[in-house]
VMD Tcl script that draws the C-alpha trace (Angstrom):
set ca {
  {0.00 0.00 0.00}
  {1.42 3.32 -1.05}
  {1.82 5.86 1.73}
  {0.59 9.34 1.07}
  {3.15 12.02 1.76}
  {2.05 15.00 3.79}
  {3.75 18.23 2.82}
  {4.14 20.56 5.75}
  {5.49 23.94 4.77}
  {5.61 26.99 6.99}
  {4.82 30.24 5.24}
  {7.93 32.44 4.87}
  {6.15 35.42 6.42}
  {5.42 33.37 9.54}
  {9.13 32.57 9.79}
  {10.01 36.26 9.50}
  {7.41 37.21 12.12}
  {8.56 34.41 14.42}
  {12.19 35.47 14.14}
  {11.17 39.07 14.69}
  {9.37 38.08 17.88}
  {12.28 35.99 19.18}
  {14.77 38.79 18.52}
  {12.54 41.25 20.33}
  {12.02 39.02 23.34}
  {15.77 38.56 23.71}
  {16.65 42.21 23.17}
  {13.69 43.49 25.17}
  {15.61 43.08 28.42}
  {18.17 45.67 27.35}
  {18.34 49.38 26.55}
  {15.18 50.36 28.41}
  {14.42 54.04 28.98}
  {13.83 53.47 32.67}
  {12.24 56.85 33.36}
  {9.55 56.35 30.73}
  {8.91 52.72 31.58}
  {8.80 53.57 35.26}
  {6.14 56.16 34.45}
  {4.13 53.58 32.49}
  {4.35 51.13 35.38}
  {3.28 53.76 37.91}
  {0.32 54.82 35.76}
  {-0.56 51.18 35.18}
  {-0.57 50.38 38.90}
  {-2.66 53.47 39.63}
  {-5.22 52.61 36.96}
  {-5.38 48.98 37.98}
  {-5.94 49.80 41.64}
  {-8.02 52.98 41.45}
  {-9.70 52.93 38.06}
  {-10.05 55.75 35.55}
  {-12.14 58.38 37.31}
  {-9.49 60.27 39.28}
  {-6.45 59.34 37.23}
  {-5.83 62.85 35.92}
  {-5.72 64.25 39.44}
  {-2.06 63.31 39.14}
  {0.30 64.25 36.33}
  {-0.01 62.68 32.89}
  {0.63 64.07 29.43}
  {-1.03 61.10 27.71}
  {-4.51 61.05 26.24}
  {-6.78 58.21 27.43}
  {-6.12 55.79 24.54}
  {-2.98 54.09 25.80}
  {-4.12 54.37 29.41}
  {-6.66 51.62 28.72}
  {-3.77 49.40 27.61}
  {-1.83 50.27 30.77}
  {-4.90 49.44 32.87}
  {-5.01 45.99 31.27}
  {-1.28 45.45 31.74}
  {-1.70 46.36 35.40}
  {-4.35 43.67 35.74}
  {-2.10 40.94 34.31}
  {1.13 42.22 35.81}
  {3.35 39.46 37.15}
  {2.92 36.89 34.38}
  {6.19 38.00 32.75}
  {8.89 40.46 33.87}
  {7.76 44.09 33.83}
  {10.59 45.14 31.54}
  {9.14 42.92 28.81}
  {5.45 43.19 29.66}
  {5.36 46.96 29.18}
  {7.17 46.68 25.85}
  {4.91 43.91 24.59}
  {2.13 46.09 23.06}
  {4.68 47.96 20.93}
  {6.48 44.74 20.01}
  {3.23 43.14 18.84}
  {2.40 46.30 16.91}
  {5.78 46.04 15.15}
  {4.95 42.53 14.01}
  {1.40 43.42 12.99}
  {2.71 46.34 10.93}
  {5.26 44.05 9.32}
  {2.50 41.65 8.33}
  {0.38 44.50 6.99}
  {3.32 45.71 4.89}
  {3.66 42.17 3.55}
  {0.00 42.14 2.52}
  {0.08 45.60 0.93}
  {3.33 45.17 -1.01}
  {2.37 41.62 -1.95}
  {-0.83 42.93 -3.46}
  {0.90 45.76 -5.31}
  {3.89 43.69 -6.46}
  {4.20 40.04 -5.39}
  {4.72 37.98 -2.24}
  {8.51 37.96 -2.64}
  {8.69 41.75 -2.55}
  {6.14 41.76 0.25}
  {8.43 39.51 2.29}
  {11.44 41.73 1.59}
  {9.57 44.90 2.56}
  {8.23 43.29 5.71}
  {11.68 42.05 6.72}
  {13.21 45.48 6.15}
  {10.66 46.95 8.52}
  {10.70 44.26 11.21}
  {14.49 44.19 11.45}
  {15.00 47.91 10.93}
  {17.37 49.13 13.69}
  {15.30 52.29 14.22}
  {12.12 50.27 14.74}
  {13.90 47.86 17.08}
  {15.41 50.73 19.05}
  {12.13 52.56 19.55}
  {9.96 49.69 20.73}
  {12.23 46.84 21.81}
  {15.02 48.78 23.49}
  {13.47 52.08 24.54}
  {9.96 50.75 25.15}
  {8.20 53.58 23.33}
  {4.74 53.12 21.80}
  {5.07 54.89 18.44}
  {4.71 51.57 16.61}
  {1.14 51.31 17.93}
  {0.10 54.65 16.46}
  {1.97 53.80 13.26}
  {-0.01 50.58 12.97}
  {-3.34 52.30 13.58}
  {-2.46 55.02 11.07}
  {-1.63 52.53 8.33}
  {-4.69 50.42 9.14}
  {-7.00 53.43 8.94}
  {-5.68 54.18 5.44}
  {-5.71 50.52 4.42}
  {-9.35 50.02 5.37}
  {-10.67 53.38 4.14}
  {-11.56 52.13 0.62}
  {-13.07 48.82 1.80}
  {-14.57 49.45 5.25}
  {-14.94 53.13 6.04}
  {-16.54 52.50 9.45}
  {-13.58 50.43 10.63}
  {-11.18 52.99 9.19}
  {-12.98 55.77 11.04}
  {-12.82 53.82 14.31}
  {-9.10 53.10 13.91}
  {-8.30 56.73 13.13}
  {-10.12 57.86 16.27}
  {-8.43 55.16 18.34}
  {-4.99 56.22 17.14}
  {-5.76 59.87 17.86}
  {-6.88 58.89 21.36}
  {-3.38 57.54 21.92}
  {-1.40 60.34 20.29}
  {-3.08 63.37 18.69}
  {-0.53 63.43 15.84}
  {-2.43 60.54 14.25}
  {-5.17 63.03 13.34}
  {-2.91 64.29 10.53}
  {-3.53 60.98 8.75}
  {-6.98 62.40 8.00}
  {-5.34 64.36 5.18}
  {-4.33 61.10 3.48}
  {-7.76 59.61 4.05}
  {-9.30 62.73 2.52}
  {-7.34 61.97 -0.66}
  {-8.75 58.44 -0.56}
  {-12.23 59.95 -0.29}
  {-11.62 62.10 -3.36}
  {-10.06 59.27 -5.36}
  {-12.98 56.95 -4.61}
  {-15.57 59.71 -5.10}
  {-17.23 59.35 -1.74}
  {-20.64 60.91 -1.39}
  {-21.10 63.69 1.15}
  {-23.21 61.46 3.38}
  {-20.42 58.90 3.60}
  {-17.81 61.57 4.36}
  {-19.94 63.06 7.12}
  {-20.60 59.59 8.55}
  {-16.86 58.96 8.67}
  {-16.19 62.23 10.48}
  {-19.11 61.78 12.86}
  {-18.11 58.26 13.90}
  {-14.49 59.33 14.47}
  {-15.59 62.20 16.67}
  {-17.99 60.00 18.65}
  {-15.34 57.35 19.32}
  {-12.79 60.02 20.25}
  {-15.14 61.73 22.70}
  {-16.34 58.46 24.24}
  {-12.76 57.56 25.08}
  {-12.57 60.48 27.52}
  {-15.79 59.83 29.43}
  {-14.47 57.36 32.06}
  {-11.71 59.86 32.94}
  {-13.83 63.03 33.04}
  {-14.67 62.68 36.75}
  {-17.79 64.85 36.56}
  {-16.07 67.73 34.76}
  {-17.51 69.40 31.70}
  {-16.60 66.82 29.07}
  {-15.61 69.15 26.26}
  {-13.61 71.44 28.53}
  {-11.87 68.36 29.89}
  {-11.01 67.16 26.37}
  {-9.65 70.59 25.43}
  {-7.55 70.64 28.59}
  {-6.08 67.19 27.94}
  {-5.29 68.04 24.32}
  {-3.58 71.25 25.40}
  {-1.52 69.41 28.02}
  {-0.54 66.66 25.61}
  {0.42 68.91 22.71}
  {2.15 71.51 24.88}
  {4.35 69.12 26.83}
  {7.03 68.84 24.13}
  {7.32 71.83 21.77}
  {9.44 69.90 19.28}
  {8.86 68.15 15.98}
  {11.08 65.22 16.99}
  {12.69 63.83 20.13}
  {15.49 61.28 19.68}
  {14.07 60.59 16.23}
  {15.72 58.79 13.32}
  {14.75 61.42 10.77}
  {15.88 64.59 9.02}
  {14.59 66.89 11.76}
  {16.37 64.91 14.47}
  {19.74 65.70 12.85}
  {19.27 69.38 13.63}
  {17.74 68.92 17.08}
  {14.25 70.19 16.30}
}
mol new
graphics top color blue
foreach p $ca { graphics top sphere $p radius 0.5 }
foreach p [lrange $ca 0 end-1] q [lrange $ca 1 end] { graphics top cylinder $p $q radius 0.2 }
display resetview
């Protein structure tokens, strides 16, 4: 009786993502910006123990978006070392962005180029430094920005939600709306659809503040938090791997 051979082949992108994760887990124990991570841990413990209502009675320059993540991390704290736990959201965002790049470039070109583009991103020293060493969360907002553009032509409601979610984490994500506006023009969106997109984004954005408002006037509270967040660092870049960073802006 002839035995049937079973071919088991792992997708190359899964290998790249797996290697990217392993590298990040190993390197995640080094190079931490202890001041920033210590702040995240303190906020996380506060949120986990006391909830959202009075959080802003203390100092914080973050909008509510990432504070929900920190609340969750505070609830599961102890399952892995803190130094890795508080880098994990950004690490996972790196990998998700790498996979998204693979899908986008693969669709525009082919899977080989998609794999190359994804690898260049996942193993980019700047990306590794920001999330895996320093423990910063820019990869999360980058992922949400790209996703909001990616889904705009196919699922405008999801795109609208993702744009609002990213802006709730860092207000700079709102500038992605300019790119999405070009998508609207290219795809000849009707006015009703455009207004629906804007309305949903605003609703999601405002709702994110409600648990933190602590009885204050909601819109005054939002304006105050936006002012605090945007006014904390009057620079275009801080420790950034870009043109502006060369000149210290």
